[in-house]
C-alpha positions as CSV (number, residue, x, y, z in Angstrom):
1,L,0.0,0.0,0.0
2,H,2.9,2.3,0.9
3,H,4.5,1.5,-2.5
4,Q,1.3,2.2,-4.3
5,A,0.9,5.5,-2.5
6,E,4.5,6.5,-3.5
7,Q,3.7,5.6,-7.2
8,T,0.5,7.6,-7.0
9,C,2.3,10.5,-5.5
10,R,5.0,10.4,-8.2
11,Q,2.3,10.1,-10.8
12,L,0.6,13.2,-9.3
13,V,3.9,15.1,-9.2
14,R,4.6,14.2,-12.9
15,T,1.0,15.2,-13.8
16,Q,1.4,18.5,-11.9
17,E,4.8,19.1,-13.6
18,E,3.2,18.4,-17.0
19,H,0.3,20.8,-16.2
20,E,2.8,23.4,-15.1
21,R,4.7,23.0,-18.4
22,L,1.5,23.2,-20.3
23,L,0.4,26.2,-18.3
24,Q,3.8,27.9,-18.9
25,A,3.5,27.1,-22.6
26,A,0.0,28.6,-22.7
27,V,1.2,31.7,-20.8
28,E,4.1,32.2,-23.3
29,Q,1.7,31.6,-26.2
30,A,-0.7,34.2,-24.8
31,E,2.1,36.7,-24.3
32,G,3.2,36.1,-27.9
33,L,-0.4,36.6,-29.1
34,E,-0.7,39.7,-27.0
35,H,2.5,41.1,-28.5
36,N,1.3,40.3,-32.0
37,L,-2.0,42.0,-31.2
38,R,-0.2,45.1,-30.0
39,S,1.9,45.1,-33.1
40,A,-1.1,44.7,-35.3
41,E,-2.9,47.5,-33.5
42,A,0.1,49.8,-33.9
43,L,0.3,49.0,-37.6
44,L,-3.5,49.6,-38.0
45,A,-3.2,52.9,-36.2
46,E,-0.3,53.9,-38.5
47,R,-2.3,52.8,-41.6
48,A,-5.3,54.7,-40.4
49,A,-3.2,57.9,-40.0
50,Q,-1.8,57.4,-43.5
51,L,-5.3,56.9,-44.9
52,K,-6.5,60.1,-43.1
53,D,-3.6,62.0,-44.5
54,T,-4.3,60.6,-48.0
55,Q,-8.0,61.5,-47.7
56,A,-7.0,65.1,-46.7
57,Q,-4.7,65.3,-49.7
58,L,-7.5,64.0,-52.0
59,S,-9.8,66.7,-50.6
60,R,-7.2,69.4,-51.3
61,N,-6.7,68.0,-54.8
62,K,-10.4,68.0,-55.5
63,L,-10.6,71.7,-54.5
64,L,-7.5,72.4,-56.7
65,I,-9.1,70.6,-59.6
66,K,-12.3,72.5,-59.1
67,D,-10.4,75.8,-59.1
68,L,-8.5,74.8,-62.2
69,R,-11.7,73.9,-64.0
70,E,-13.2,77.3,-63.2
71,E,-9.9,79.0,-64.3
72,N,-10.0,77.0,-67.5
73,R,-13.6,78.1,-68.2
74,G,-12.4,81.7,-67.8
75,F,-9.5,81.0,-70.2
76,A,-11.9,79.4,-72.7
77,V,-14.2,82.5,-72.6
78,A,-11.2,84.8,-73.0
79,L,-9.8,82.6,-75.9
80,Q,-13.2,82.8,-77.6
81,A,-13.2,86.6,-77.3
82,V,-9.7,86.8,-78.7
83,E,-10.6,84.5,-81.6
84,L,-13.6,86.7,-82.4
85,K,-11.5,89.8,-82.2
86,Q,-8.9,88.2,-84.5
87,K,-11.5,87.2,-87.0
88,S,-12.9,90.8,-86.9
89,T,-9.3,92.2,-87.3
90,E,-8.7,89.8,-90.3
91,E,-11.9,91.0,-91.9
92,K,-10.9,94.6,-91.4
93,N,-7.4,93.9,-92.8
94,Q,-9.0,92.3,-95.8
95,L,-11.2,95.3,-96.4
96,L,-8.2,97.7,-95.9
97,E,-6.2,95.6,-98.4
98,E,-9.1,95.8,-100.9
99,Q,-9.3,99.6,-100.4
100,A,-5.5,100.0,-100.7
101,S,-5.6,98.0,-104.0
102,A,-8.5,100.2,-105.3
103,L,-6.6,103.3,-104.3
104,K,-3.5,102.1,-106.1
105,Q,-5.5,101.5,-109.2
106,L,-7.1,104.9,-108.9
107,I,-3.7,106.6,-108.4
108,G,-2.4,104.6,-111.4
109,K,-5.2,106.0,-113.6
110,I,-4.9,109.5,-112.2
111,T,-1.1,109.8,-112.4
112,P,-0.7,109.2,-116.1
113,A,-3.6,111.5,-117.0
114,S,-2.1,114.4,-114.9
115,L,1.4,113.9,-116.4
116,S,0.1,114.1,-119.9
117,G,-2.2,117.0,-119.2
């Protein structure tokens, strides 16, 4: 009976030691998981900050694009006005060239008549 009690006691000690090893392994695993979780949380916080910065930059870019579009509309209107003015100027130049040609012809006709007269 004494021998059986010693064996049972040794078995209990081995079982307790095994449980302690398993508990220590579980604690170490939990610590590792907690470390991984903190690392993941830090990474997520960094990514969230980056996304927030990117979103702010996108908002600024949208405003810049809106301003550029409005400025381009102004340039388009100004260009249209310049094109109309250029067309008008070309028409006036054409008219002046025709008048100059008519004057040359008239002077050409008058000059020989006045020289002979």
